[in-house]
C-alpha positions, 0 to 999 in steps of 0.5 A: 515174903512174910511170915505168920509167928502163928502159922502153926494154927489153923487160920481162918478166911477172913472176916467181911461187913457192909454198910448202907447208912446215909447221912453216916461217914460209911467208911469211917464206920466200916474202918472200925468194924473190920478192925473189930474183926482184926482176928480173921485176918491180919494179913490184909484190910480193904474198903469199897463205897460207893455214893450211887455214881463212882466207886471208890476202894483202898486195899493195903497188906497188914493190920486194918491199921497199918493198911489204912490212914486218915487220907484213904478214909477220907477219898472214900465217899458214898453212903455204902461200903464194904470191908475185909480183912483177910488170911491167904490159905496157899500161895503169894500174900500180895496187893492184887490179892486183897479184897474186896474186888471192885470192877467197873460193869455196864451198869455200874460199880460191882465190889466182893468181899467173901469168907470162906472156899467153893468146894468146885472153884475149879469147874466153875472157873474153868466154864467163865474161861469158856466163856472168853472172860479173863481172871488175873488171880485163882482166887475162888473170891474173883470166881464169885465176882465174874459170875456175878457180873456175866448178865442173864440175857439181853434184857439185862442191857436197860437194867441190871438183876442182881437178885436173879444174878447172886440167885443163879450163883448160888444154883452153881456154887457149892460149899462155903460162902458169906458174902458182902456184895456191893452194887449202885443201888445196893448192898447185899449179903447172901450166906451160902446153904449150909451156913457154913461160916456166919454173918449177922444182921444190925441196925446203925444207931447214931446219937440214938437215932436209927441211921441205917443197917450194917452186916458182919461176920460177927456181933462183935463188930456190931457194938464196936460201932454202935450197931444194935443186934438183929439177927443172923442172916439164915443159911440160904438167905440173901439180904439186900440193904439200901436207902429204903430199907432192909429186903431179904429172901430165901432163896433154895431150900436148906440142908441142915445148917452146918455151921463150922464148929471152930468159930466156937473153939477157936476162930472167933472173938468171946465176946461175939454171940453165935447161933445164938450163944454166948462163944465164951460161954460155950469155950467155958463150958468146953474146959468144964466137960475136960475136966470131968473127962480127963482130970490132973493132979496138979496145982495150977491151971492156965491156958494159952493166950487167947482163945483157950482163956476161957476152956482154961478157966471152966477146968479150973472152976471144974478140977477145983484147981487154982487159976493162974497166969503161966503165958503173957502174950506179945499183942503186936507180933501175931503177924509180921512183915519182918523175917525173924532169923532162924535162931528166933524163928526155932524158938517162936514160942518165945517170941509170941510168948512170955513165961510168968516164972513166980507162977510157973517156979516148982508148980504141976501145971495143966496146960490148957489149949484150945487145939492141936493142929500140925503140932508145931507149937505144944511142944516149944510152950511145954518145954517153956514152962519147963524152962520157967520152972514147972515141975509138970506139964498136963496138956489138955485140948479143948478140942477133938483131935483134928485128923482130917482137913478142911475143904470149906475156907480154912487152912487146915493142911493136908491129912500128911500135915495133921500131927492126930492123924499121922501119930496116936496119943502116945506118940503125940505126948512124946512129940510135944515133951508133956507129963500127960496128954489129954483132947475132948471127946467128939461127944464132949466138945459136941454137948458143950456147944448144942447144950443151949440148943438143946442137944440138936447139932447143927455145926460142921465138925469134918475136921474132927469127925471126917463127916463131911456135910457136902461132897468134897471129892471133887476139890481133892481131885481136881488140879489146882489152876494153871497160872502164867503168872504167880497167884493164889489159891483161895481167899 
């Protein structure tokens, strides 16, 4: 059993990476591509590659550096590869649930890495089972893999039509998916019509020369592998990358884009650019608007490392208060396979953060965090500052209250688990023990994220507003699949 010290915050499902680059060590490049996206998933990591004849795969539990050693990279031969880092949202943490998934088909290997969640996964699963397709997990990612593996007609006994299979899947699937797909001939990148999850395209350069193309969940991965950002893959778009270059097309008419706003609030790395916006700059704006809406009579501003630090910078700049460091994060304890004792588990804030008492003692502190989801972390942080000599702690949240669950691939809990659904502002303040508490308004949050777009909203904020861009009633009504063995729901 694993234990996550970050289990009370929202968790993204995963990060994906794909590459086609003849003459390049694609497995090594993919390793660094998923390493750069480690923040998107710390539970398992994997890479699948192909030389056009055979496919190779290695998957392991834990961080990328734990899952891969030099001999594993050396065994992943070929000129094309896909990679994946993962969090599970529910269920068991097991190697068989790690991605990429890879199977052998009549026309060679087929592998996928998936970021997101299908809201009609149960119906799609049942359709596969009725056709006699065996499934080994309850993961919607395996459902996608098997849907792609199904031939369109008897003509495909001679030549697979992968683009048409992908289009057929898109016609039937509902919900969030950014996919990297590996076949014998090409790497495909696919983004759902709503664009819930990010996906971008880059050109790889080696010694100043063009060497191939890569795709990744975030642009920070492109910079790590020395790839030039080309553009974001559009909602509803299919991109094929092979030795001849790039082919892309839009398969479906797309509704207004619904990119997850939590990418800007929390998930994405601050040095990434998503939807033509700097994540770091948006987070500063969240803090600036928060200071306008909810000032505090205090001495210093500190941010909860790491995602809230840019918002703390913005809050301090707008308010005129001094920005200071008050918490030092232990960067090696985000996910551990060693179970803490009951005593340490109850005081997990001290495992994850060390206070700087010299900066806190005798100070009235504004503590900035990116969100409060279940409310289990905020209270221990407030107490940690008080124990370190802070005379007052004013808690400010650089996003709106999370009152509704997510059905598009984020572990946001049920209504009953979300503290802002169960308690009003004053009772949340009492629960966490702060002297004052304020959230950024929904209007302020949307203003920060959309200013660069002329105020036009292209984001899903359902976990804040309760307004879902797609029908989620099937997701809430379906029973989870009944398995004769332990599996995992969603990836």
